[in-house]
C-alpha positions as CSV (number, residue, x, y, z in Angstrom):
1,M,119.2,87.0,79.5
2,L,120.7,89.9,81.5
3,S,124.2,90.1,82.8
4,I,124.6,88.8,86.3
5,E,128.1,89.5,86.4
6,G,127.7,92.4,88.8
7,L,126.1,90.4,91.7
8,Q,127.5,88.8,94.6
9,P,128.6,85.3,94.0
10,A,125.8,83.9,96.3
11,T,123.4,86.2,94.9
12,R,124.5,85.3,91.5
13,A,124.0,81.5,92.6
14,W,120.4,82.1,93.7
15,V,119.3,83.7,90.0
16,E,121.1,80.8,88.3
17,H,119.1,78.6,90.6
18,V,115.9,80.1,89.8
19,L,116.3,80.5,86.4
20,A,117.1,76.4,86.3
21,I,113.9,75.5,87.8
22,Y,111.5,78.0,86.9
23,E,110.4,79.1,83.4
24,L,110.2,82.9,83.3
25,E,109.2,85.0,80.5
26,Q,111.8,87.7,79.8
27,H,109.9,90.4,81.7
28,H,110.0,88.3,84.9
29,E,113.8,87.7,84.3
30,R,114.2,91.6,84.2
31,L,112.1,91.6,87.8
32,L,114.5,88.8,89.1
33,F,117.4,90.7,88.1
34,L,116.1,94.0,89.9
35,A,115.1,91.5,93.1
36,A,118.9,90.4,92.9
37,Q,120.3,93.9,92.7
38,A,117.8,95.0,95.6
39,W,119.2,91.7,97.7
40,D,122.7,92.8,97.3
41,E,122.2,96.6,98.0
42,A,120.5,95.5,101.3
43,Q,123.2,93.2,102.3
44,D,125.7,96.1,101.4
45,A,124.0,98.4,103.5
46,R,123.8,95.8,106.3
47,T,127.6,95.6,106.4
48,T,128.1,99.3,106.5
49,I,125.8,99.6,109.4
50,E,127.6,96.5,110.9
51,R,130.6,98.5,110.8
52,D,129.7,101.9,111.6
53,G,126.9,101.3,113.8
54,A,123.1,102.3,113.5
55,V,123.7,105.7,115.0
56,Y,126.1,108.4,114.5
57,R,126.8,111.7,116.0
58,D,126.0,114.8,113.7
59,R,128.5,118.0,113.5
60,F,126.3,119.1,116.6
61,G,127.0,116.0,118.3
62,S,123.4,115.1,118.2
63,P,122.7,111.2,117.4
64,R,121.1,110.3,114.2
65,P,120.1,107.0,112.3
66,H,122.9,106.0,109.8
67,P,121.4,106.6,106.2
68,S,122.2,102.9,105.4
69,L,119.2,102.0,107.6
70,K,116.9,103.6,105.1
71,I,118.9,102.2,102.2
72,E,118.6,98.7,103.7
73,Q,115.0,99.1,104.6
74,D,114.1,100.3,100.9
75,A,116.1,97.4,99.4
76,R,114.3,94.9,101.4
77,I,110.9,96.3,100.6
78,A,111.9,96.2,96.9
79,F,113.4,92.6,97.1
80,A,110.1,91.3,99.1
81,R,107.6,93.1,96.2
82,L,109.7,92.1,93.4
83,L,109.5,88.5,94.8
84,R,105.7,88.6,95.2
85,D,105.2,90.0,91.8
86,L,107.2,87.1,90.4
87,G,105.3,84.7,92.4
88,L,108.4,83.0,93.7
89,D,106.8,83.1,97.6
90,G,103.9,80.8,96.1
91,E,103.5,77.9,93.5
92,P,105.3,79.2,90.2
93,M,105.2,77.6,87.0
94,V,108.0,74.9,87.2
95,K,110.3,74.2,84.1
96,K,109.5,71.3,82.0
């Protein structure tokens, strides 16, 4: 199994829960780990946006979208796609 030590505690608990109730092959475990990383990345970006705001002013004083908005969007899309690929949004194989 991949190391989940670098994940946030809530995300780590989710991964452990999924591994406990679903029978995943090794390549699916890797996809699960990537999904967990994407979730954490989206949450980190959201924290930054909440702290700094969704818009900042560039050196010319023009409003610009915060770069973390794109990071959050990309991470959420990756998370959703990985869940779809894992089949966790439907009726997956349950551990026996």
